[in-house]
C-alpha positions in Angstrom: 31.0 -71.7 -88.7 34.0 -70.0 -86.3 35.5 -70.9 -83.7 36.5 -68.1 -81.6 38.6 -68.6 -79.1 40.8 -65.1 -78.9 37.8 -63.0 -78.7 38.1 -60.6 -75.5 34.8 -61.8 -74.4 36.4 -64.9 -73.5 40.0 -63.3 -71.8 39.5 -63.5 -67.8 38.7 -60.6 -65.5 39.2 -60.6 -61.8 35.8 -58.0 -60.6 35.7 -58.6 -56.9 36.3 -61.5 -54.9 36.0 -63.3 -57.9 37.9 -65.0 -61.4 35.4 -64.9 -63.3 37.1 -66.7 -66.6 34.7 -64.7 -69.6 33.5 -61.5 -70.0 30.0 -62.2 -71.2 27.3 -62.0 -68.0 23.3 -63.0 -67.9 21.4 -59.0 -66.3 19.3 -58.8 -64.1 15.4 -59.9 -65.9 12.3 -59.9 -64.8 10.4 -63.6 -65.6 7.3 -63.3 -62.8 7.4 -67.2 -62.3 7.7 -66.6 -58.2 5.9 -70.3 -57.0 3.7 -69.9 -53.9 4.6 -67.4 -50.9 7.0 -65.5 -53.8 9.8 -67.5 -53.4 11.5 -69.2 -56.3 10.4 -72.5 -57.3 12.2 -75.7 -59.5 11.3 -74.2 -62.1 13.1 -70.6 -61.5 16.6 -73.3 -60.5 16.1 -75.8 -63.5 15.8 -72.0 -65.4 19.3 -70.6 -63.7 20.8 -73.3 -64.0 20.0 -73.4 -67.4 22.2 -69.9 -67.6 25.6 -71.1 -65.5 28.2 -70.8 -68.1 27.8 -67.0 -68.1 30.7 -65.5 -66.3 27.9 -63.3 -63.6 24.4 -64.4 -63.3 22.8 -61.5 -62.1 19.2 -62.4 -61.1 15.9 -60.7 -61.8 15.1 -57.6 -59.7 14.4 -58.8 -55.7 12.5 -57.5 -53.2 13.4 -57.3 -49.8 10.2 -56.5 -48.6 6.3 -56.6 -48.5 6.7 -52.6 -49.7 8.8 -53.5 -52.4 7.1 -54.9 -54.2 5.3 -54.2 -57.8 4.4 -56.7 -59.8 3.2 -59.9 -59.7 5.1 -63.0 -58.8 8.0 -61.3 -59.1 10.0 -62.8 -55.8 11.4 -61.7 -52.3 14.0 -62.5 -50.3 12.4 -61.8 -47.6 10.3 -64.9 -45.7 12.8 -67.8 -45.0 10.7 -69.9 -47.4 11.7 -67.5 -50.3 15.5 -68.2 -48.7 14.9 -71.4 -49.1 13.8 -71.4 -52.4 16.8 -69.0 -53.7 19.3 -71.6 -51.9 17.7 -73.6 -54.3 19.2 -71.8 -56.7 22.3 -70.6 -55.8 22.4 -74.8 -55.5 22.1 -76.0 -58.5 24.2 -72.9 -60.2 27.1 -72.9 -58.5 26.9 -77.3 -58.9 27.5 -76.4 -62.8 30.6 -73.9 -61.8 28.2 -71.0 -62.7 28.7 -67.8 -60.1 25.6 -65.1 -59.5 24.7 -62.6 -57.5 20.8 -61.4 -56.1 19.6 -58.0 -57.7 17.8 -56.1 -54.4 14.7 -53.9 -55.7 12.4 -51.5 -53.8 10.3 -49.7 -56.7 9.2 -47.2 -54.7 6.0 -45.8 -56.6 5.8 -48.1 -59.3 3.5 -50.1 -57.6 -0.2 -50.2 -57.0 -2.4 -50.2 -53.3 -3.6 -53.5 -54.6 0.7 -55.1 -54.7 0.3 -53.5 -50.8 -0.1 -54.7 -48.2 -3.6 -53.7 -46.5 -3.7 -51.4 -49.8 -1.8 -48.8 -48.7 0.0 -46.3 -50.9 2.9 -47.0 -52.5 6.1 -45.3 -51.2 8.4 -42.4 -52.6 10.8 -39.4 -52.1 8.4 -36.6 -53.1 4.0 -37.3 -54.2 4.8 -37.8 -58.0 2.6 -40.1 -59.9 5.1 -42.5 -63.0 2.8 -41.8 -66.5 1.0 -44.5 -67.4 -0.2 -47.9 -66.4 1.3 -50.9 -64.1 0.6 -54.6 -64.4 -2.1 -55.8 -61.4 -3.1 -59.5 -60.7 -6.0 -58.1 -62.5 -4.5 -56.4 -65.3 -3.6 -53.1 -66.3 -4.7 -49.8 -63.5 -3.7 -45.8 -63.6 -0.4 -45.5 -62.0 -1.6 -43.9 -58.7 0.0 -41.0 -56.5 2.5 -42.3 -54.1 3.3 -41.9 -50.7 6.2 -39.6 -49.9 8.5 -40.6 -47.3 8.9 -39.1 -44.1 12.1 -38.4 -43.3 12.1 -41.1 -39.9 11.0 -43.1 -42.2 14.6 -43.3 -44.4 16.5 -45.6 -42.2 13.6 -48.3 -42.6 15.1 -48.7 -46.0 18.0 -48.7 -45.4 17.4 -51.5 -42.8 15.9 -53.1 -45.0 18.8 -53.0 -47.8 20.6 -54.8 -44.7 18.9 -57.2 -44.2 18.0 -58.3 -47.9 22.0 -58.7 -48.2 22.1 -61.2 -44.9 19.3 -62.9 -46.1 20.9 -63.3 -49.8 24.4 -65.3 -47.6 22.0 -67.3 -45.7 20.3 -68.3 -49.2 24.6 -68.8 -50.9 24.4 -65.6 -53.6 28.5 -65.2 -54.6 27.7 -61.4 -53.7 25.0 -58.7 -54.2 23.9 -56.2 -56.9 21.8 -52.8 -55.6 19.6 -51.6 -58.3 20.0 -48.1 -58.3 18.5 -48.1 -62.3 15.1 -47.9 -63.8 12.9 -45.3 -62.3 12.7 -48.1 -59.2 13.6 -46.1 -55.7 16.9 -45.3 -55.7 16.4 -44.1 -59.1 13.9 -41.3 -57.8 15.5 -40.7 -55.6 18.8 -39.5 -57.8 16.7 -37.6 -60.0 15.0 -34.4 -59.9 12.2 -35.0 -61.8 11.6 -37.0 -59.3 12.7 -35.9 -56.3 11.4 -32.5 -55.2 12.1 -33.2 -51.2 13.7 -30.0 -49.0 15.7 -32.8 -46.2 18.4 -33.9 -46.4 17.3 -36.4 -48.5 16.4 -33.3 -51.6 17.9 -30.1 -53.6 21.6 -30.8 -54.8 22.9 -34.1 -56.1 25.1 -34.8 -53.2 21.9 -34.8 -51.1 19.6 -36.9 -53.5 22.7 -39.6 -53.7 22.6 -39.8 -49.9 20.2 -42.8 -49.7 22.0 -44.4 -52.4 25.0 -44.4 -50.6 23.8 -45.2 -47.5 22.2 -48.8 -49.1 25.4 -49.4 -50.3 27.3 -48.5 -46.8 24.8 -51.0 -45.4 25.9 -54.0 -48.1 29.2 -53.8 -48.3 28.8 -54.0 -44.3 27.6 -57.0 -44.8 29.2 -58.8 -47.5 32.8 -56.8 -47.9 32.4 -54.1 -51.1 34.6 -56.5 -52.9 31.1 -58.6 -53.7 28.2 -55.1 -54.3 27.2 -54.1 -57.6 25.4 -51.2 -58.4 23.6 -50.8 -61.6 22.3 -48.1 -62.8 20.6 -46.1 -65.9 22.1 -42.2 -66.8 19.9 -40.9 -69.4 17.0 -44.0 -69.0 13.3 -42.3 -69.4 11.8 -46.1 -68.5 8.6 -45.2 -65.5 8.8 -41.3 -66.4 12.2 -40.9 -65.9 14.2 -37.5 -66.1 17.6 -35.6 -64.5 18.2 -32.3 -65.7 22.0 -33.2 -65.4 21.9 -36.1 -65.8 26.1 -36.8 -66.6 26.0 -34.4 -63.3 24.3 -36.4 -61.5 25.8 -39.9 -62.0 29.2 -38.2 -62.7 29.2 -37.3 -58.8 27.7 -40.3 -57.3 30.0 -42.2 -59.7 32.8 -40.4 -58.3 31.3 -41.4 -54.3 31.3 -44.9 -54.9 35.1 -45.0 -56.0 35.2 -45.2 -52.4 33.6 -47.8 -51.4 36.1 -50.1 -54.0 33.0 -52.1 -55.6 33.4 -56.1 -57.4 31.5 -53.2 -60.6 28.9 -50.8 -61.8 27.1 -51.8 -64.2 25.9 -48.8 -66.6 22.0 -49.0 -68.5 22.7 -48.0 -72.0 20.2 -45.5 -73.2 19.1 -44.7 -76.7 20.6 -41.7 -78.1 23.0 -41.9 -74.8 23.2 -37.8 -72.5 25.0 -34.7 -73.2 27.9 -33.9 -72.3 28.8 -30.3 -73.0 25.6 -30.4 -75.3 27.4 -33.5 -76.8 25.2 -36.1 -76.1 27.6 -39.2 -75.0 27.9 -42.8 -74.3 27.2 -43.3 -69.7 29.5 -45.6 -70.4 31.9 -43.8 -72.1 31.4 -40.5 -69.5 31.5 -42.9 -66.8 34.8 -44.9 -67.1 36.6 -41.4 -66.5 35.7 -40.7 -63.1 34.7 -44.5 -61.9 37.8 -46.4 -60.8 36.3 -49.7 -60.3 35.6 -52.5 -63.2 32.2 -51.5 -65.0 29.8 -53.6 -66.0 28.0 -52.2 -69.7 24.6 -52.9 -70.9 21.7 -52.0 -74.0 21.3 -54.1 -76.7 24.9 -55.6 -77.3 26.0 -58.3 -80.2 28.6 -60.3 -79.9 30.2 -57.3 -81.9 28.8 -54.1 -80.6 30.3 -56.0 -76.9 33.8 -56.8 -78.9 34.5 -53.5 -80.1 33.1 -51.5 -76.5 35.3 -54.1 -74.5 38.3 -53.4 -76.9 38.1 -49.4 -75.7 38.0 -49.9 -72.9 34.7 -48.1 -72.1 33.7 -51.7 -70.6 35.0 -54.6 -68.8 32.1 -56.3 -69.0 29.3 -56.8 -71.2 25.6 -57.9 -69.6 23.0 -59.6 -72.1 19.3 -59.5 -71.4 17.1 -61.4 -74.2 19.7 -63.1 -76.0 20.4 -65.4 -72.1 16.6 -65.8 -72.6 16.6 -67.1 -75.8 20.1 -69.1 -75.6 21.2 -70.8 -72.5 24.2 -71.8 -73.4 24.7 -68.1 -75.3 28.6 -67.8 -74.4 29.1 -70.9 -75.8 27.3 -69.5 -78.9 29.5 -66.6 -79.4 32.8 -68.8 -78.5 31.4 -70.9 -82.2 29.3 -68.6 -84.1 26.5 -70.7 -84.3 23.1 -69.1 -84.6 20.7 -68.5 -82.0 18.0 -68.7 -80.8 15.5 -65.6 -81.3 13.6 -64.5 -78.3 9.3 -65.7 -77.8 8.2 -61.6 -76.3 5.3 -63.4 -75.7 6.8 -65.6 -73.1 8.7 -62.9 -71.2 6.1 -62.1 -68.2 3.9 -65.1 -66.8 3.5 -68.3 -68.3 5.1 -71.9 -67.1 8.5 -73.3 -69.1 6.5 -72.6 -72.4 10.1 -69.4 -73.6 11.1 -69.4 -69.7 13.2 -73.2 -69.3 12.5 -75.6 -73.1 15.3 -72.8 -75.6 17.1 -75.2 -77.1 20.8 -76.1 -76.2 24.1 -76.2 -78.7 24.8 -80.6 -79.1 28.6 -79.5 -77.4 29.5 -82.4 -79.7 27.5 -81.5 -82.8 29.5 -77.8 -81.8 33.4 -79.1 -81.2 32.8 -81.0 -85.4 30.9 -79.0 -86.6 
């Protein structure tokens, strides 16, 4: 067992308004364990507080309206009960010395009428269905063809993100992350396979990025840019996503985001990278040359791979998902070299405390004297 205090992972870093003690971020992780009225519960507060040693916790994706719901038992932030539930969580994390951002989410077409108020169709930039099936309360159902949003409806989407940001402040968060990744609504507008619009929100990269940038402007107007991050997934194929020129599309977005001076840009690494002039390239590496602020990278990292990407300067922090599910004290395990708990994939989504708040934590005294 080694005790690693010289690791770049454990160097301090300033991210927007926050001074972070190290560079190990807890990635947003849907766990489908919200309570009645899709409000967070005491069990959820225990889960997040257990992981408060992360440099920054980014919460599971959280819908700001009923229209944004896409999966069973995912939490919202649009009712008094939901806001109160999140306040319980932020208080618990802050009591342990942690920092926590709320990830704001609208799933767009990745939903089902049974999850929508009144059985309405999910909305999207264009009436194009995703391939495959969606989880519902009655099991897997085929994706339906969504309804294309009218141009006049889009300001309502922006206002929904803005109000979600207001509610996050009320709930005691340290900031918010805008979910523009993984095939959900903002990502659907960005990529040309899902956006066939002919109005000012479709066509060129600047038009397809318009909604995301309007959302960023609205949310930073609530929080200040130094407490807002944006998550993107260039080259990602989850939820049937594809763009004909991800380097061009996401390069444009990164340049435009420079104008806001955000806390960070959060990039999900796809398998195989993206093509830049015919060469497979990591989007983190590619966007590092464009984006002027802090970058969080995510996507299958372990400690050694994280050390390497930080050493190159391509990223400033690394987000870990499955490892944080199974290891509430992940930073201490990385620091001491103690063996990691393996994740139980069968308990990732839904269920009770098993596989959620019952993973063993290091005995600190043992760790110090080992």
